[in-house]
N, C-alpha and C positions, 0 to 999 in steps of 0.2 A: 543673318545675327554676329554679332558684333567677336571677335576674338578677342583671346588675353592680352592687354595691349605689353608687349615686351619693351624694355629700354636694353639696350647695349651696353658694356661698357668696357672699348677697347677697341678700334675698329682696325687691327691690323692682320695678322693673316687668319688666327682661329676666331677671332669676332665677325670678320666678314664671313666664314665659310656659315656659319651661327645665323647669322643676320640673310644669307640669299637664302638659306634652306629655310627656317624660318619664314621665310617672306614666300616663297616659292614653293616648297615640298611637304609645310605642317600646316594640316588641318586644325581651325582653331586659336591659330595664334597671329597677329599683327604687330612689325617692329614700328612703335611710334616715334624714337628717337634714337641717339647712337652719339655717343662722348668719346671720347681720347683728345691725350695731354698735347696731342699736335692735333690744330685744327683742322689743318686740311687735308688730314688722314678721316676726319671723322667729316667734312662736307664731301669729298671722293666718294665716301661710302656713302655718304645719305643720295647723295646724285645719282648714281649710279645705279643703285638698289630701289630708287622712289622712296626713302626712310623721311616724314615727314622734318623731323627734329634733327639739328646738330648742334654741339656744344663743346667746348675745350673743356664744361666744368662739369664731374659727372655727378655732383648734387643737384643738376639742375634735373637729371634725369630719376634720381634717387625721390627729392622731392615734387617733382610732379602727381598732381592727383587722379592723373589719367593711367597712369604707371601701374599697372600689378604687378607685374615681377620681372627683373633685373636678371641678366647674364656677365656675368662678371669675366673679363677677358682681357685684366689687362695687366700688369708686373706682377708676378708673386707676392711683392712686398707690398703689394695693397690690396692683397686677396682679405684678409683676416678686418683692416678696419672698414672697406666698403662694405661685407659682408654684416657686421654688425651697425652700419651705417644705414643699410638696407632692409635689415629684421628692424630697427628700433623708428621706419617711416613704414612700416608694415607690409613690406613688398617680399614675394615670394622670392628666391634666388637659386640661381642656376650658376655654381661656381668652377671653374675649371682647378684644377688640382697642379700645384696643392692648394689646400687651404691655406699654411703659412709653415716658416722653415723652422719656425718657434713651435716647439708644444703648449706652453701655456698660452700664446696668443692663442692658437686652434683653441684649447679650454675654453678660452674668454667668449672667442665669436661662437659658439657652439651654445654656451648658455644663455649668448644673448639672443640665439634666435630658438632657443627651446622660450624664454620668459616668454620673447614677443609670438610664439603660436604661430611662424612661418615654415615654410617649407622650404628647406635646404637640399637643391640634390646637386654630390660632386661631378665632377666630369671624367669617369675612364668608363671610356666610350669599348672600348675592348668586351664589357661584359656584355654586351647587347650589338655583338658580332654573331650574325644566325648560327654559325659554326658551334662556336663556344657556347652559344646558349644552349643549344642541343645533346652540344655532352652534358654541360651541368645538369638539364633535366633526366638523362639517360643514368647519370651518377644518383643521384635524389632520388629517382624510381630503384635503386635499387639492380641494376642490369650488371652489373659490374662487381655486385656484393660490396664489403665491406675495402675501401680503398685504400692502397701499401704505400704506392710509392707516385710519386708526382713528378714529372720533369715537363719543365718548360725550356725552349730556346727565344731567346729575344735579341738582333742583332740588327742594326742599321747600314744602311749603303753609306751614308758617309760620315763623319761625326760635326757635332753642330761646329759653330766655330768658337775660336778658345774665349772671345769677351763672353762668350753665353754659358762658357762652360765653369766663368769665375764664381759669376752669382747663380748656378743653377741648383747647388744644394752638393751638386757631385753625380755619379755615375747611380747610386744608390738612393736619392731621391728622387732624380730626374728623369732617368730611364728604366731601370729596374720598378721602380715605386708601381707600374702598372703591373707587373709581370706579379710584386708582392700579392697587390688587390685581387689577380686573375684567381692565387692562391687558393686565397679563404674563398674565391667565390665556388669554382669547379669544386674546392675537397667539400666544400660545408665546414667548414672545423678552422680553428682560434693557431694559428701559429705557437710558441710556445720560445721558442727558442732557434738561434741563425747562427751559422759558422758563415764568414764567407774571406772568400783568395780573389788577389786581384794582380793587375800588373799594367805594364805601360808596354803595349806593344805594336803601337797603331800610330800614334805621334807624339812624340816626347816633349811637345808645347803643354800635354795634357797631362804629363807629368806632373812637369812643371809649376804647374798651376797648382796642382795638390790634389790631381784626383787620378784614377787610374781608366784605361779606355777598355779593357779586359778581365770581365772579373764572372767569379763562380758561389754562389751560395747556396748551400744546404738548411734547408727547410726539419726542425722539427715538430709535432701539430700534438696538441695537445692527446689526442686520439692513437697518438704513439705513430701514427705515419710519417715517411719520410720525404720530402719535395726535394730536389734542386735545378735553381735557374741558374742558366749561363745568357752571358750578354758581348757582345763587340759589338762597339763606335762603329766599324766598317764593316762591309760583307760586299765585296766586289760584285755575287752577280745579284744582288737586291734584296729586300725588303724582307726580314727572314722571323717568321715568329710561328711556331708549331707548339704542338702540347700532348705528351701522354700522360693518361693516368692507368695504372696497373691496377690492378683488384684482385679478391680471390674468386671470382669469379669468371673474370676473363677484364679485357683491355677497352681503352677507346682513346683514337688518334686523332685530332685535327692538324693535316698538313695545310699550309702554305697554299691561299688560291691563286689562278692567275688569270692575267686579261682573258685569256681563251685557250677551248680547251683542245684546240690544232695539235695534231703532231703529226712531222712529216718527217719519212724514213729511205731513206738511201744508202747506198754503200758506204758512207761515213758513218753512220747510226742512226737513232732518233733524235730527231730536234723538236723544240717547244718552244714556247712563247717562253720570255726571261719572266721572273716575277717583280711584281709592281716596285717602283722604287720610290714611292712617295707614302707616307703614312696617310695623308687626307686619300688618294687614291683606294690605297687598302682597304680603308676603313668608311667610304667617303657613308654604305649605307648604315654604318654603324653610328655614325654623328645625326643622322635622321631620327633613326631608331632613337635613340638619347632623348633628343629634344620632344618627341610626342610619348616618352615617358614623362619629362617635366612639364609638359601640357597638364597629361592625362592628370597625372599627382593632384597639381592644383586643382584643376576642373572637377576633379571627385574626392579634393579634399584626401589623398592619400600618402601613405609613404614610399616614395620612391624605391626603387632598386639599390643603387648607392648611396647611401644617408652620409651627414655628417659623422659617427662615427667607422664606416669603413675607410674617408677621408681622414682622418687621424689615424688609423692602425695601420695604414700603409706608411704615413711618415715614423711612428713608433717603430715597425719594423726597420725601416731606409737607416734611422739612424742606430739600431741594432747593427744592422750589417757592418755600417762606419767604422762603430764600434769594435766590432768583433775585427774588421783586420788592420786596424789601425795596434790593437792587443794582440793577434795573433792567437786569439781563443773563442771559443761561444759563449754568445752574450746571451744571457735571456731577456725577453721584453720588459718584461716588470724592472728591470736592471734601467731602464730608460725609463720607464711610465709604471708603480705602482698596481695600476686599474689591470695591467694584462700579467 
């Protein structure tokens, strides 16, 4: 049986990952074309993975009548325009985060998607981590009662290149945006207000670029629950991502997975494997699960787990955090977008 025909736009690291997964690990999908503004990258991706078509023009993919859906894995500034062009062409869309760094652009893209009646899923792969999904299910089933406190720790092994920092939107829209989405997902509740603090403790060049590399944000949910997120651009011991949700009847904790569970004990103490050092390794199974979710949404014509609204909400929270840091005060999301 012929699978959903996929076009990949963007043959960089994340585009290649999706192309490989969809080709080798996800049932019901076939990658029919790949596009990249760097033609050599598209050609190399197509040759190594066995994709029939490679082009430098994403419109060749979008306008291809044989393509059912597109994966947008190109630079952030291209996401919203490509979403609109794909929607107008009747293609279902998977788009890496963020939809855009401009809220009116996000709104316009979402309006175009709704008008076209196509499916849009945004790439927040952490929702598909098995442990986080179990935590969410337990919370939803009321196993800890009403949630009172959320704690999320997210720390990268190394900061990104300074040139990337300059165009990323900053720590709140690039890094902590995943944690904002996780906060909404785990709590099953909307965030009403944020208060952010930050510092430059890792790399002075990040400060010179107008950003911070160490940050903490307090969240107030509409239910009255409180959340705290902390981020650092450099954790020398590896990729550190942990969650704790405390409620009236108990608590749920998600710790860091490791490549193996072997523990060596000797006179110096206990020794175990270090944490994963790369997000693609830490979330390898999560990426496959989110791709399977998208294929199922297209095949079954259902709403995906991560919607366009989810993509927008994380950006709105990010801008509220930026405003809070700049002005040194709590900021309500409604100050950024009255709809919130």
